[in-house]
C-alpha positions in Angstrom: 61.6 -38.7 -132.2 59.2 -39.1 -135.0 56.1 -37.8 -133.4 53.8 -35.7 -135.5 53.6 -33.0 -133.0 57.1 -32.7 -131.6 55.8 -30.1 -129.2 54.2 -32.8 -127.2 57.6 -34.1 -126.3 59.0 -30.6 -125.8 56.2 -29.6 -123.4 55.9 -33.0 -121.7 59.0 -35.0 -121.2 58.7 -38.5 -119.8 57.6 -38.8 -116.2 58.8 -40.9 -113.3 56.6 -43.0 -111.2 55.3 -41.5 -108.1 56.4 -38.0 -108.7 53.0 -36.3 -109.1 51.0 -35.1 -106.2 48.2 -33.4 -108.1 46.2 -33.9 -111.2 47.8 -32.2 -114.2 46.4 -29.1 -115.8 45.0 -29.3 -119.3 47.1 -27.3 -121.7 50.0 -25.1 -121.0 49.7 -22.7 -118.1 50.0 -19.0 -118.9 53.1 -17.3 -117.8 52.6 -14.7 -115.1 54.5 -11.7 -113.7 57.2 -9.6 -115.2 59.5 -12.5 -116.0 57.3 -13.4 -118.9 57.6 -10.1 -120.6 61.1 -8.9 -120.0 64.6 -10.1 -119.4 65.0 -8.2 -116.1 66.1 -9.0 -112.7 64.1 -11.2 -110.4 61.8 -9.6 -107.9 62.7 -11.6 -104.9 65.8 -11.7 -102.6 67.9 -14.8 -102.2 66.8 -17.1 -99.4 70.2 -18.7 -99.0 72.6 -16.0 -100.2 75.8 -17.6 -98.8 75.0 -21.2 -100.0 73.8 -20.1 -103.4 76.7 -17.7 -103.9 79.2 -20.4 -103.1 77.5 -22.8 -105.5 77.5 -20.2 -108.2 81.2 -19.7 -107.8 81.6 -23.4 -107.8 80.3 -23.4 -111.4 83.6 -21.7 -112.3 85.6 -24.6 -111.0 86.5 -25.9 -114.5 88.1 -22.5 -115.2 90.5 -22.6 -112.2 93.6 -22.4 -114.3 92.6 -19.4 -116.4 91.1 -17.7 -113.3 94.5 -18.0 -111.6 96.1 -16.3 -114.6 93.4 -13.6 -114.4 94.1 -13.1 -110.7 97.8 -12.7 -111.3 97.2 -10.2 -114.1 94.8 -8.4 -111.8 97.5 -8.3 -109.0 100.0 -7.0 -111.5 97.7 -4.3 -112.9 96.7 -3.1 -109.4 100.3 -3.2 -108.2 101.5 -1.0 -111.1 98.5 1.3 -110.6 99.3 1.7 -106.9 103.0 2.3 -107.6 102.3 5.0 -110.1 101.4 7.8 -107.7 104.4 7.1 -105.6 106.7 7.4 -108.6 104.9 10.5 -109.8 105.4 12.0 -106.3 109.1 11.5 -106.7 108.9 13.6 -109.9 107.1 16.3 -107.9 109.9 16.2 -105.3 112.6 16.6 -108.0 110.8 19.6 -109.4 110.4 21.3 -106.0 114.0 20.5 -105.1 115.1 22.2 -108.3 113.0 25.3 -107.7 114.4 25.6 -104.1 118.0 24.8 -105.1 118.0 27.4 -107.8 117.1 30.1 -105.3 119.9 29.2 -102.9 123.6 30.4 -103.5 125.9 27.9 -105.1 128.8 26.6 -103.1 127.1 25.8 -99.8 125.7 22.5 -98.7 122.2 21.5 -97.9 123.0 21.4 -94.2 124.5 24.9 -94.2 121.4 26.2 -96.0 119.1 24.6 -93.4 121.3 25.9 -90.5 121.1 29.5 -91.9 117.3 29.3 -91.9 117.2 28.2 -88.3 119.7 30.9 -87.4 117.3 33.5 -88.9 114.4 32.1 -86.9 112.7 30.2 -89.8 112.7 26.8 -88.1 109.5 25.6 -89.8 110.8 26.3 -93.3 114.1 24.7 -92.2 112.3 21.5 -91.2 110.4 21.4 -94.5 113.5 21.9 -96.6 115.4 19.4 -94.5 113.1 16.6 -96.0 113.8 17.7 -99.6 116.8 16.3 -101.7 117.9 19.7 -103.1 121.4 21.0 -104.0 122.0 24.7 -103.5 122.6 26.5 -106.8 121.2 23.7 -109.0 117.9 24.1 -110.8 115.4 21.4 -112.0 117.1 18.3 -113.5 114.8 17.9 -116.5 116.6 14.8 -117.6 116.0 13.0 -114.4 112.4 14.3 -114.3 111.9 13.1 -117.8 113.1 9.6 -117.0 110.8 9.4 -114.0 107.8 10.6 -116.1 108.8 8.0 -118.7 108.7 5.3 -116.0 105.3 6.6 -114.9 104.0 6.3 -118.5 105.4 2.8 -118.7 103.9 1.8 -115.4 100.4 3.1 -116.3 100.6 1.6 -119.8 101.6 -1.8 -118.2 98.7 -1.5 -115.7 96.3 -0.8 -118.6 97.6 -3.7 -120.6 97.4 -6.2 -117.8 93.9 -4.9 -116.9 92.7 -5.3 -120.5 94.0 -8.9 -120.7 92.4 -9.6 -117.3 89.1 -8.2 -118.4 89.2 -10.3 -121.6 89.9 -13.5 -119.6 87.2 -12.6 -117.1 84.7 -12.2 -120.0 85.7 -15.6 -121.4 85.4 -17.2 -117.9 81.9 -15.8 -117.5 80.7 -16.7 -120.9 82.0 -20.3 -120.6 80.4 -20.6 -117.1 77.0 -19.4 -118.4 77.3 -21.6 -121.5 77.8 -24.7 -119.3 74.9 -23.5 -117.0 72.6 -23.2 -120.0 73.6 -26.7 -121.2 72.9 -28.1 -117.7 69.4 -26.5 -117.7 68.7 -27.7 -121.3 69.7 -31.3 -120.4 67.8 -31.1 -117.1 64.6 -30.1 -118.9 64.9 -33.2 -121.0 65.2 -35.4 -117.9 62.3 -33.8 -115.9 59.1 -35.7 -115.6 55.8 -34.4 -117.0 54.6 -34.1 -113.4 57.1 -31.3 -112.8 55.6 -29.2 -115.7 52.1 -30.0 -114.4 53.0 -28.2 -111.2 54.9 -25.3 -112.7 53.7 -22.4 -114.9 55.2 -22.6 -118.3 56.3 -18.9 -118.1 58.0 -19.6 -114.7 60.1 -22.5 -116.2 61.0 -20.4 -119.2 61.9 -17.5 -117.0 64.4 -19.6 -115.0 65.9 -20.9 -118.2 66.2 -17.5 -119.9 65.8 -14.4 -117.8 67.5 -15.8 -114.7 70.4 -17.1 -116.6 70.8 -13.8 -118.5 70.7 -12.0 -115.1 73.4 -14.3 -113.8 75.5 -13.6 -116.8 75.1 -9.8 -116.5 75.8 -9.9 -112.8 79.0 -12.0 -113.2 80.1 -9.9 -116.2 79.7 -6.6 -114.3 80.9 -7.6 -110.9 83.4 -10.5 -111.1 86.5 -8.7 -112.3 85.3 -5.3 -110.9 85.0 -6.7 -107.3 88.4 -8.5 -107.5 90.1 -5.3 -108.9 88.4 -3.1 -106.3 89.4 -5.4 -103.4 93.0 -5.7 -104.6 93.1 -1.9 -105.1 91.8 -1.3 -101.6 94.5 -3.6 -100.1 97.3 -2.2 -102.3 96.4 1.4 -101.7 96.0 0.8 -98.0 99.5 -0.7 -97.8 101.0 2.2 -99.7 99.2 4.7 -97.5 100.6 3.1 -94.3 104.0 2.9 -95.9 104.0 6.7 -96.6 102.4 7.8 -93.3 100.6 5.7 -90.8 99.1 8.9 -89.3 97.6 10.0 -92.7 96.4 6.5 -93.3 94.4 6.5 -90.0 93.0 9.9 -91.0 91.9 8.5 -94.3 90.3 5.4 -92.7 88.2 7.6 -90.4 85.6 8.1 -93.2 85.5 4.5 -94.3 82.9 3.3 -91.7 80.8 6.4 -92.6 80.9 5.5 -96.3 79.9 1.8 -95.6 77.0 2.9 -93.4 75.7 5.5 -95.9 76.0 3.1 -98.9 74.3 0.3 -97.0 71.5 2.4 -95.7 70.8 3.9 -99.1 71.1 0.5 -100.9 68.6 -1.0 -98.6 66.1 1.8 -99.3 66.7 1.6 -103.0 66.3 -2.2 -103.5 62.6 -2.4 -102.7 62.0 0.5 -105.1 63.8 -1.4 -107.9 61.6 -4.4 -107.1 58.5 -2.2 -107.4 59.9 -0.8 -110.7 60.3 -4.3 -112.2 56.8 -5.4 -111.1 55.2 -2.3 -112.5 57.2 -2.7 -115.7 55.9 -6.3 -116.0 52.3 -5.1 -115.5 52.7 -2.5 -118.2 54.3 -4.9 -120.6 51.5 -7.4 -120.0 48.9 -4.8 -120.8 50.7 -3.8 -124.0 51.0 -7.4 -125.1 47.3 -8.1 -124.5 46.2 -4.9 -126.3 48.5 -5.7 -129.2 47.6 -9.3 -129.7 43.9 -8.6 -129.1 43.7 -5.2 -130.9 40.9 -6.3 -133.2 38.7 -7.3 -130.2 39.6 -4.0 -128.5 38.3 -2.1 -131.6 35.3 -4.4 -132.1 34.0 -3.9 -128.6 35.0 -0.2 -128.5 37.4 -0.5 -125.6 40.1 1.8 -127.0 39.4 4.6 -124.4 39.5 2.2 -121.4 42.7 0.6 -122.8 44.3 3.9 -123.2 43.3 5.0 -119.7 44.7 1.8 -118.1 47.9 2.3 -120.1 48.1 5.9 -118.8 47.6 4.7 -115.2 50.2 2.0 -115.4 52.6 4.2 -117.2 52.3 6.8 -114.5 52.9 4.1 -111.8 56.0 3.0 -113.7 57.2 6.6 -113.9 56.7 7.1 -110.1 58.4 3.8 -109.2 61.3 4.3 -111.7 61.8 7.8 -110.4 62.0 6.7 -106.8 64.3 3.8 -107.6 66.7 5.9 -109.7 66.6 8.9 -107.4 67.3 6.9 -104.2 70.1 4.8 -105.8 71.5 8.0 -107.4 72.1 9.5 -104.0 74.9 7.0 -103.3 77.3 8.6 -105.7 77.0 12.2 -104.5 77.0 11.0 -100.9 80.1 9.0 -101.4 81.7 12.0 -103.3 80.8 14.3 -100.4 82.4 11.9 -97.9 85.4 11.5 -100.2 85.8 15.3 -100.3 85.7 15.5 -96.5 88.5 12.8 -96.6 90.4 14.9 -99.1 90.2 18.0 -96.9 91.3 16.1 -93.8 94.2 14.5 -95.7 95.2 17.8 -97.2 95.2 19.7 -93.9 97.0 17.0 -91.9 99.4 16.4 -94.9 100.2 20.1 -95.1 101.0 20.1 -91.4 103.3 17.1 -91.8 105.1 18.7 -94.8 105.5 21.9 -92.7 107.0 19.9 -89.9 109.4 18.1 -92.3 107.9 14.7 -91.6 106.8 14.3 -95.2 107.7 15.6 -98.6 105.3 17.4 -100.9 105.6 14.5 -103.3 104.5 12.1 -100.6 101.5 14.2 -99.7 100.6 14.5 -103.4 100.8 10.7 -103.8 98.8 10.2 -100.6 96.0 12.5 -101.9 95.9 10.3 -105.1 95.8 7.2 -102.9 92.9 8.6 -100.9 91.0 9.1 -104.1 91.8 5.6 -105.3 90.8 4.3 -101.9 87.3 5.8 -101.8 86.5 4.9 -105.4 86.6 1.1 -105.1 84.7 1.4 -101.8 81.9 3.2 -103.7 82.0 0.6 -106.5 81.7 -2.3 -104.1 78.8 -0.7 -102.3 77.0 0.1 -105.5 77.3 -3.5 -106.7 75.7 -5.0 -103.6 72.2 -5.0 -105.0 73.4 -6.3 -108.3 75.1 -9.2 -106.6 72.0 -9.9 -104.5 69.9 -10.0 -107.6 72.3 -12.4 -109.4 72.5 -14.8 -106.5 68.7 -14.8 -106.3 68.6 -15.8 -110.0 71.2 -18.5 -109.3 69.1 -19.9 -106.5 66.1 -20.2 -108.8 68.2 -21.9 -111.5 69.6 -24.3 -108.9 66.1 -25.2 -107.8 65.4 -26.2 -111.3 68.6 -28.2 -111.5 67.8 -29.9 -108.2 64.3 -31.0 -109.2 63.6 -34.7 -109.1 64.3 -36.4 -112.4 62.5 -39.2 -114.3 63.8 -42.7 -113.8 66.7 -43.5 -116.1 66.3 -45.9 -119.0 67.5 -49.4 -118.5 71.2 -50.0 -119.1 70.4 -52.7 -121.7 67.0 -51.6 -123.1 64.9 -54.2 -124.8 63.4 -53.7 -128.2 61.0 -55.7 -130.4 62.6 -57.6 -133.3 60.1 -56.0 -135.7 57.7 -53.3 -134.7 54.3 -54.2 -136.2 52.1 -52.2 -133.8 50.6 -54.8 -131.5 49.8 -52.9 -128.3 48.7 -54.6 -125.1 47.4 -53.1 -121.8 47.6 -55.8 -119.1 45.9 -55.0 -115.8 47.1 -51.4 -115.9 46.5 -49.1 -112.9 47.4 -45.5 -112.6 46.6 -42.4 -110.5 48.0 -38.8 -110.5 47.6 -38.7 -106.7 48.1 -41.7 -104.4 44.7 -41.3 -102.7 42.7 -40.6 -106.0 42.9 -43.7 -108.3 42.0 -42.9 -111.9 42.7 -46.1 -114.0 42.3 -49.5 -112.2 42.9 -53.0 -113.7 42.5 -51.9 -117.3 43.2 -54.5 -120.0 43.2 -54.0 -123.7 44.7 -55.7 -126.8 45.1 -53.7 -130.0 46.2 -55.6 -133.1 48.5 -54.2 -135.8 46.6 -52.0 -138.3 43.6 -51.6 -136.1 42.0 -48.2 -135.4 40.9 -47.8 -131.8 38.7 -44.8 -130.9 38.6 -43.6 -127.3 35.5 -41.6 -126.3 34.0 -40.5 -123.0 33.3 -37.4 -120.9 36.0 -34.9 -119.9 38.3 -36.3 -117.2 37.5 -40.0 -118.1 41.2 -40.8 -118.7 41.3 -40.8 -122.5 44.4 -38.7 -122.8 46.0 -40.3 -119.8 45.8 -43.7 -121.6 47.8 -42.2 -124.5 50.3 -40.6 -122.0 50.9 -44.0 -120.4 51.5 -45.5 -123.9 54.1 -42.7 -124.6 55.6 -43.2 -121.1 55.0 -39.5 -120.3 53.8 -41.1 -117.1 54.7 -44.5 -115.6 52.0 -47.1 -114.7 51.6 -47.9 -111.0 50.4 -51.4 -111.7 50.4 -53.9 -114.5 52.3 -53.3 -117.7 52.0 -52.0 -121.3 53.6 -54.0 -124.1 54.6 -53.2 -127.7 54.8 -56.4 -129.8 55.2 -58.4 -126.6 58.0 -56.2 -125.1 57.3 -54.3 -121.9 57.7 -50.6 -122.8 59.2 -50.0 -119.3 62.1 -52.2 -120.5 62.6 -50.1 -123.6 64.4 -46.8 -123.9 62.0 -43.8 -124.2 63.7 -42.7 -127.4 63.2 -46.1 -129.0 59.6 -46.3 -127.9 58.6 -42.8 -129.1 60.5 -43.2 -132.4 57.7 -45.6 -133.4 54.8 -43.4 -132.3 53.5 -40.4 -134.1 51.1 -37.8 -132.6 48.7 -35.2 -134.0 47.4 -33.1 -131.2 44.5 -30.7 -130.8 47.0 -27.9 -130.0 49.0 -27.7 -133.2 52.7 -26.8 -132.8 54.7 -25.1 -135.6 58.0 -23.5 -135.2 59.5 -20.4 -136.9 60.6 -21.8 -140.3 59.4 -22.7 -143.8 56.4 -24.9 -144.4 58.8 -27.5 -145.9 60.9 -27.5 -142.7 57.9 -27.9 -140.5 56.6 -30.9 -142.5 60.1 -32.5 -142.4 60.6 -31.9 -138.7 60.0 -35.5 -137.6 61.7 -37.1 -140.6 65.3 -38.2 -140.8 67.8 -35.5 -141.7 68.3 -35.0 -145.4 64.8 -36.0 -146.4 64.3 -35.0 -150.1 61.9 -32.4 -151.2 60.1 -34.9 -153.3 59.1 -36.9 -150.2 58.0 -33.7 -148.5 55.7 -32.8 -151.4 54.4 -36.4 -151.6 53.4 -36.3 -148.0 51.8 -32.9 -148.5 49.8 -34.1 -151.4 48.6 -37.2 -149.5 47.3 -35.0 -146.7 45.8 -32.2 -148.7 48.5 -29.7 -147.8 49.8 -29.2 -151.3 46.6 -27.7 -152.5 46.7 -24.6 -150.3 50.5 -24.3 -150.2 50.5 -23.9 -154.0 48.3 -20.8 -153.6 50.9 -19.1 -151.4 53.4 -16.7 -153.1 56.5 -18.6 -151.8 54.9 -22.0 -151.8 56.8 -24.5 -149.6 59.4 -21.8 -148.8 56.7 -19.7 -147.1 58.1 -18.7 -143.6 55.8 -19.3 -140.7 56.1 -17.5 -137.4 56.4 -19.4 -134.2 52.7 -19.3 -133.7 51.7 -20.1 -137.3 49.5 -17.0 -137.3 49.9 -16.5 -141.1 48.0 -19.8 -141.8 44.6 -20.8 -140.7 43.8 -23.3 -137.8 42.8 -26.0 -140.3 45.9 -25.5 -142.4 48.1 -25.7 -139.4 46.4 -29.0 -138.5 46.9 -30.4 -142.0 50.6 -29.5 -141.8 51.0 -31.4 -138.5 49.3 -34.4 -140.2 51.7 -34.2 -143.1 54.5 -34.1 -140.6 53.3 -37.4 -139.1 52.7 -38.9 -142.5 56.3 -38.2 -143.6 57.7 -39.7 -140.3 56.0 -43.0 -141.1 55.4 -44.2 -137.5 54.2 -47.7 -136.7 51.7 -46.4 -134.2 49.6 -43.2 -134.6 47.9 -41.1 -131.9 45.3 -38.6 -132.9 44.1 -36.5 -130.0 41.1 -34.3 -130.8 42.7 -33.3 -134.2 39.5 -31.8 -135.6 37.9 -30.2 -132.6 38.5 -26.6 -133.6 38.0 -26.5 -137.3 35.1 -25.9 -139.6 33.1 -28.6 -141.3 34.7 -28.3 -144.7 38.2 -28.4 -143.2 37.2 -31.3 -141.0 36.3 -33.3 -144.1 39.7 -32.6 -145.5 41.4 -33.5 -142.3 39.4 -36.7 -142.0 40.5 -37.7 -145.5 44.1 -36.9 -144.6 43.9 -38.9 -141.4 42.4 -41.8 -143.2 45.5 -41.8 -145.5 47.7 -41.5 -142.4 46.0 -44.4 -140.5 46.2 -46.8 -143.4 48.2 -49.9 -142.3 49.0 -48.4 -138.9 47.8 -49.1 -135.4 45.9 -45.9 -134.5 44.5 -44.5 -131.3 41.9 -41.8 -132.0 40.6 -39.6 -129.2 37.5 -37.7 -130.2 34.5 -35.8 -128.9 32.7 -35.7 -132.2 31.4 -39.2 -132.4 30.6 -38.8 -136.1 34.3 -38.8 -136.9 35.0 -42.3 -135.5 32.2 -44.4 -137.0 34.7 -46.4 -139.1 36.9 -47.3 -136.2 37.6 -51.0 -135.7 37.0 -50.7 -132.0 35.5 -47.9 -129.9 36.4 -47.7 -126.3 34.0 -45.8 -124.0 35.8 -44.7 -120.8 34.2 -43.4 -117.6 36.2 -42.6 -114.5 39.3 -44.3 -115.8 37.7 -47.6 -116.7 36.5 -49.0 -120.1 32.8 -49.4 -119.6 32.0 -50.4 -123.2 33.9 -51.5 -126.3 32.8 -52.6 -129.8 32.0 -51.2 -133.2 29.8 -48.1 -133.8 26.7 -50.1 -134.8 27.1 -52.6 -132.0 27.5 -50.0 -129.3 24.4 -48.1 -130.6 22.5 -51.4 -130.5 23.6 -52.0 -126.9 21.9 -48.8 -125.9 24.4 -48.0 -123.2 26.9 -45.2 -122.4 28.0 -44.8 -126.0 24.4 -44.6 -127.2 23.7 -41.9 -124.6 26.7 -39.9 -125.7 25.7 -40.2 -129.4 22.1 -39.2 -128.7 23.2 -36.2 -126.7 25.4 -35.0 -129.6 22.6 -35.6 -132.1 20.2 -33.7 -130.0 22.7 -30.8 -129.7 23.2 -30.8 -133.4 19.4 -30.6 -134.0 19.1 -27.7 -131.5 21.9 -25.8 -133.3 20.3 -26.5 -136.7 17.0 -25.1 -135.4 
């Protein structure tokens, strides 16, 4: 799009008919809340956790194949991890059997040794030894133990390898999913009508497109593979525990409901504290940003003490909120460890009794104790991730609300286009209103010939900017039609229409880049430096650029704060000049500059308007005296039109506006 101020298209995509229910705000709305200042978690819970969660998982549908591979690797990793303690328990049994066998006389059998113990009244010891595979007279078989330990090492190495590959795949799945989600949001923003942005705060929209998606990414990255691994571990460990001893498994499960209740209770108490922490952080960041950007005013008006006091209060509030949040959430880990230790004691006592009775071997009890540890750990992890999952789903819900917003009407399948764009614009019985019950423009007709300059004046809210928005198809007319060289613009593609219209707005828009890049923003790719310089010279940009140390390579920040307001305005005019549009729209381009700069801008705009159809919106009537036609608008209607001299002679609305500005100028001079 070759508009002079590309930001107009960025901030205000084309609108669809009938989507606005309230009059739009003038200018971008300020962002509010912590979302503007930090990339943290949202401060509200999900309203439809189940539905939004399922839809978020549905975003991973294109990765079904690779997810299946990751699940298989996860199963393999967990299976090897679960088998490890059992194999290690076998090594313990071999060592114990060797120790016991070495203390018994050689030449007798295991059965004889057990019978002798019973005969001497040591039935308990006999039962315990009866469960061990020892050979009287034989010590520890270090060769067999070494082989078992080697297998243990191989098993754990394989589990780690599978886990590493699974984690890498999970990372790729998450990044691809979030990549697609960002693309969907970016494409959606381009299809949303201007009415959507009229009803949304700019910071809110940006927060959904940045902070919420980042939060989704962090949530998926931290929980996706971890939850799957934890659930698989719980199932695998539980199966092994019941295989070794159903009685010990039931003992271990006694503490599970207690763990779930404790983690849930603490999590519910911690979540609102985290919400308060993020809110307080947002307030503190907002104060810091205001004091930093307005530090000169703070010093001029002597408000340093008050600013420092407010900072201290908010910092203390953040300290208190952060302490409560971290302290309460930090209780989960020691509480779960305490319950796990109780479980450990119960398993050790009951397991010792089972070993003493000969029902289990020492190796089995050792393996079971390891399993009880492995069982409680994933339970703790799943419980601690509950708040994170809730936060991620809440962010997903906000993003899905954006994706589900009503879009603008699509362009025609076979768009029309003028054979040659000369700049003949016609308004034929045009009607429009932002709200159905509040008409703004009714039955407006206007014909603008190629090369003419049409000035639009009138009080605030008269419909001046609305007229231009209708021409750009930022909004759709409700009645009548607008034509460009005889072709209804509703039958054209928006891109084709806007490619022939350049805009210079009151609110200048520069991006982070060099001055040369900013001037060439609306021009075709590969525009030569000579053309950029020529456009700069024609619009009086070259004269101040030459005074800068880096000239055209001077890097501007995203707000253009290292150049003056008038210089920014001249750069946007040079941008429009280089784009060479057939139709030019100038919206209050000189309203915020000094008189000398205004003269330069007027000369630059005169060069820019030469040979082009131009629409000039202005409050300073002295700047539009040379316009071919001046339209005076009141309440959405054209009440007068004609040349400057003719309208003054008519002594009507234009004459009253002119007289009011002249009287104001005299008062200011006095």
